N, C-alpha and C positions, 0 to 999 in steps of 0.2 A: 396431416390432420390439423385443421384450423380450430383451435380451442376458443377462438373469439366468437364464433357463431355455432349454433347447434345444428350443423349441417348433417348430411347423411353419413359422412365419414365418422363424425363423432359418435353418432348413434350406433354405427356398426362397431366402433371401437369399444363402447360400453357393453354392447351385447357380447362381444368376444370375451371381454374381461369377466363378465358374469359367468360365462361358461367355464372359465378357468378359476373360478372362485376358490377352489380347494387345492390348487397347484401353486405352491410357493414360488418356484423358479420362474414359471411362465408369467405369473402375476407380477413378480418383481421386475421383470424385463419388459412389461407392457408399458406403452407410452403414458397411460393414465397414472402410473406410479410416480410420474414427475409432476403431477398436479400440486398446486400450492397447498390445498387442503390436506393432501396426503403427507406432505413434508411437515406441515404444522402438527398433525396428529402424531407423527413419528417422534417429533421433538417433545411434545407434551408428555408422551408416555416413556420418553427416554429409551426408545427402542434403537437398537444398533442400525447403522447404515449398511446392512447386509441384506441379501435376498429375503431372509426370514423377517427382518424388521420392516422392509419395504412392503412385503406382501401383507403383513399384519396391519400396517397402516392403511393400505388400500382397502382391505376388508372392512376395517373400522369406518372408513369413509363411506363405503357401500352401506354399512349398517345404519349410519346416520341418515343417508339419503332414503333408505327404506322406511325409516321412522317418519320422515316427512311425507312420503307417499301414503303411509298408513293413516296419518292424521287427516288426509283428504279422502282416501278411498281404501277401506279395509280389504275389499275383495281383490283389488289390484295388488296390494301389498302381499296378501296371502298367496296369490298366484305366483308372484316373483319368489317368495320364500320357498314355496314347494318346488318350483322349477329349478332354481339355482342354488339356494341354500341347502335344501335337502337332496337335490340332485334327481328328482323324479322326472321321468321321461314324459314327452307330450302324449304318448299313447296311454300311459298310466293315468295321467291327469284327465284326459278326455273321457276315458272309461269311467273314472270316479264321478265325473260331473254329468255323464250321460249326454255328451255332445260330440259332434264330429271334430276330427283333428284340425280341419281347416278353420273351424269356428274358434277353437282354442288358440290357434296361431294368431287370429285377429285380435283376440283379447290380450294375448301376450304382447303383441306389437304395441297396443295402446298402453299397457302397463310399463313397458320398457321406455316409451316416450315420456311418461310421467316420471319415471325414475331418472331419466336423463336430465329433465328440467330441475328436479330436486337436487341432483348432484351438482349441476351447474350453479344453482343458487348458493350451495355451500362453497363452491369454488370462488364465486364472485365475492362473497363475504370474507373469505380467507385472503383474497388478493387485496381487498380494501384494508383489512386489518394489517396485512404485511406492509402495504404502502404507508400507512400511518406509523407503523413501527419503524420503518426505514427512515421516514422523515424525522421521527423522534430521536433515533440513534445518531443522526447527523447534526443535531441542534448545537452541539458544542464545538463542531469543527469550524475553523475560520473560513471566510469566503475564499474560494480558490483564486490564486494569482495567475493562473494559466488557463488557456482555452484548449490547448492540445499539448501532449507530451511527445517528445521525439527521442528515438534511440534507446528507449527503456522498456520496450515490450517484453523482451526475454527476462530482464531483471524483475519486472513487476510480476510476471508469471511465477518466477521462482519465489519471490517474497510471499505471494499469495499461498503457495504450497506450504511454505514454512509456517505462515501465520495460523493455518488451520490444522497443522500436524498434531494429532492428539498426544503425541509423545514429546512435544516441545521442539526446539528450545523456547524458553519463555521470555527471553530478552532478545530483541532484534535491534541492531545498530546500523543505521545508514550513515556512512562516513564519507568525508571528502571536503575539498575546498569550498568556500562560499561561492555562490553563483552557479553551482553545478546542478541545482534542482533537487536537493535533498528534501526540502520542505514540500515541494510539489509532489515528489514521489511518495512521501509519507502521507500526504493528503489524499492522493489517489488510492493508496492502499487502504487507508481508513474508510474512505467513501465506499470502496468495494466491500469492505467488511460489514459496513452498515447495511448495504443492500443484501448481503448474503444472510445476515441475521443470526450468526453463530454466537455473538456476544450479547450478554445481558444489557450492557450499556458501554458507551465510549466517552472518554474524557480526553481533552486536548490541553496541554500545558505549554505555553510559550515562555521560554526563559529569556527575560529581558534585563536581568540584573546580574552583575558578576557574583554578588554574594547571595546566590540562590541556595535556599536551605531545604532540608527535609520537611520542616514545618510548613513552608510555603507550598510545597508540592502537595502535602496532605490536605491543607486548607482548600486549595484550588480543586483537587479531585473530589473531595467530600462535597463541596458546594455543587459542582457540576453533576454529580451522581445523585443529587437530592438527599444527601445524608448530612445536612448542616448540623443536626443535633449532635453529631460526633464531635463538633468543635466546642460544644458546651461542656464536654467532659474535662476533668482535670488533666493537665499535661501528662501526668504519670500514667493515665489510662488510655490516652489517645492512640498510642502505637498498637496496643493490644486490640482495641476496637477496630482500627483501620486494618489490622492483620485479619481479623475475623471477617470483615466486610469483603476484602479481596480474595479470601479463601473460600467464601461461600458460593460465589458464582463466577463464571468466566467474563471478566471485564477486559477491555482494551484501553490502556493508558498510553497516550502519545506524549512524549516530552521532546519538544522541538527546540533546536538551537542551544543545546547544552555544550558550551564552548570552552569551559575551563577544565584543566586536567584534574584539579582537586574535586570539582563537582562530579566529573565522570566517574572517577575511581570510587569515591566515598558513596556516592548516590547509587551507583549500579550494584555495588556490593550489598547495600541494604535492600535494594529492590529485589534482588534474587531471593531473599528470604520471604518476601511477600508475594512472589510469583507462584503460578500453578494453582488453579487454572487461569488466573489473570495473566495477561501478557503485557509486556512493556515494549513500546517502539520508540527508540531514541534516535535523534539526529544530531550531528555535530562534526566538527573537523578533526577531533581527536579519535584515534583508533582505540577500540576496546578489545582488540584481538588478543591482548595479554591476559584478559580475564576469562575464567572458566565459564562454560555453558552460555556463551553469548554468540549469537549468529551475526557475523559482521558482513555487511554489504558495502564495499568500497566503490563509490562513484568516481568515474574518470571523465575526461573530456569527451565530447561527442566525436564519433568517427566522422570523417569528411562528408560522406553522403548524407548522414543525419544532420550535420551542421548546415549543409547546403539546403536541405529541406526546411529547416527552421528559418534560415535567412529568407527564402522565397515566401514562406508563410507569413513572417513578420512584415515583409515588404508589402505584401498584398493587404494586410491589415492596416498599414500606414498609408496606403494609396500610392506606394512607390512601384508602379507597375513596370517601369523600365528596369529597376533593380530586380524585381521578382522574376523577370524574364531574361536577366543578364547572362552572358556567357560564363561558364564555370571558371574561366581564368580570372574574372573580376571577383567572383565569390571566394576564390582561393586566396586573394589578397586579404580579405576580411578574416578568413580562417587562419592565415599566417600570424596575424597579430592577436587574435582572440582565442586561438585554439578552438576547442569545442565547448568553451564556457558559455552557456546559454545567456547568462546575465550580460556578459560582455558583448555578445552578438546583438542582443536587443538594444544595448546602448548605442552601438555603432549604427544600426538601422534607424534608430530614433533620431540620431544626429544628422544622418544623411538626408533627412527630410528637407533641411534648409542649408546644408553645407555641402561642398563638393566632397565626394567620397575620399579622394586622395588626401584632402585636408583633415578629414575625420580620422583616417588611418594614421596620419602623421601625429596628430594630437594624442591618439591612443598610445602610439609607440613612445612618445617623449613625455607623456603625462603633462602636457601644457594645458593650462586652464584649470580652474578650480573643479570643474565637473569631473575631469579625468583623474585629477589628484584624489578627489573624494572617493572615486570608484576604487582606485587601488588601495586607498586606506581602508575602505570597507572590507575588501577581500583579504588584505595581508597585514595591516598594522597590528591588530591584536595578537596575531601569531608571532610577528616579528619581535614584538616587545618581550615575549617570553622565551625567545631562543637564546641558547648559550652562545658565547663568542665563537666556539668551534663550529657550531651548527651554522651560524651566519657565514663563517669562512667557507664552508663547503658550498652553501647556497650561492654565494657570489662567484664561485669558481665554475659552477655548472654550465653557464652559457658558453664557456670556452672548451667544453668537453664534447665528445661525439653526441649529437642530439638523439640518436637511437638507443643510447645507453653506454655508460662508461663503467669500466670494471673497477673493483675495489682498489686495485693497484694504481689505476689512472687517477682516481679521486685522491688517493694518498699523495701521489706525485704532484698533483695540482695544488694541494693544500699544505703539504709538509707536516701534517699531523702525525703524532705517534699512534701506534696501532690501537691502544686502549681508548685514547681520546677520540680517534676516528670512529671506532665502533659505537661508542656511546652517542656521538653526534649523529651518526647515520640512523640509529634507532630513534633518536629524538625527532629527526626530520620525517622519517617514515610514519611515526606515530601521530604527527601533526598534519599529515597529508601533503607535505611540501616536497617530498621525495618519493619517487615511485621505484619499485623493484620490478623491472620488466621481465626478467628471466631468472626465476629462483634457482635454477640449476647453475647458471653462470654468474648470478649476482650482478646484473647490469642495472645501473642506476640512471634515472633520467628525471626531468621535471616537466610539468605541464607547459604547453606553449604559452599560455597566459603568464605563467610564472617567469618564463624566459623574457617575455615582453616587459614585465614588471621590473625584473633585475636590470634591464637595459635602460630604464627610464632615468636612473640617477637618484630615485627616491631612497633606496636602501643606504647609499652613501650619505645622503642628507640626514637620514635618521640616525646614522652612526655618529655623524659630526655634531648632531644636536641631541645630547643625552636625554633631554627632557622629553623629546619625542620618541627616541629609540628605546629608552629603557623605562619610560613611564614614571 
């Protein structure tokens, strides 16, 4: 059925739905129940997304369309009301009006066509309103830094399910190393939420300062949601007003790049009190898995096939057609040094525009040149500064352990750490996304391929020897 044009199929569909006017189950399963106007009516009346709620919304849409018909032609409206709302047969109606059944069928056909046009006008208006609403809900989102996402289809679907689950969770955390696409994934999820229209409004807060405070968050969110008058309240009253605001309607608040442990713990604990029906979507490299009622989505490196697809796509965008069509053996060299880190892959492809690929890979491996040093500093320096000496010790030992995963005993043997110190350091590294637990049953530990490349560059030793860099 093509809803873009009022063709014969659409007319037939409307006619069939009219004949099912009083049958909830059949009406709810009818294609017309998916019209934008029907969904808008259901939400306005806060009817449940059940067969009964859908059927009631479709009936209300029909009532509105009938009112439009009645404004133009009362006789047609009365014919439709008698035939479908009251359920009178054609024989009964023809007898009452003293006309042949064939004549009544002609009148009915004209009335149905008028009804179809009225319903479609309602649908067009609803679609225009929805489009304006979707555009409005996206106004606070930053411009996307991606044109296409790779390897996250299943993750995005799962996050969408969690985001609209009426029972929560109310705080969602996207976690992982920098460069893995946490912000892009959050942006894609928030854009989807804007199009779906389940939230009253959406705010996006990018954390750019280490000393990010609750007051900063509250000020940004209140401004974006057009509640600036909240900021005129005395400090002692702001929390309660902000609480009332977020509890009144379901808002989506995205907090991107929350990178310090203190911020994560203190802020999330407070956010949980302000959640439901408002939801919070947080991105950062620190895991919130230790906090209650937080849904954690840990991003890892791209699988080889997805990384290859990204490499070919980026190469085409940059005009590197020879690389976009290159043998997988060549792409595998890039994967070996970048792992599945999308940011690292994009850097290599970008540099390959004017340098031999072999030289680019060598510079990435050795961190020669300010560009590559800056890249590794962006990904790792902030985390490295905060690591304990035991955690650094484990990290520096990992490149010499089995790449598919080392056991707890192997890590201990390589580091010489006592049991308690080792356990604390492992928890620290896992919480900061620098150490992966590949098999929870066997407790096998590994690191990202990019982390392996970073540890081989010599930068960690340089930062250790230079306390001003290493310890901040």
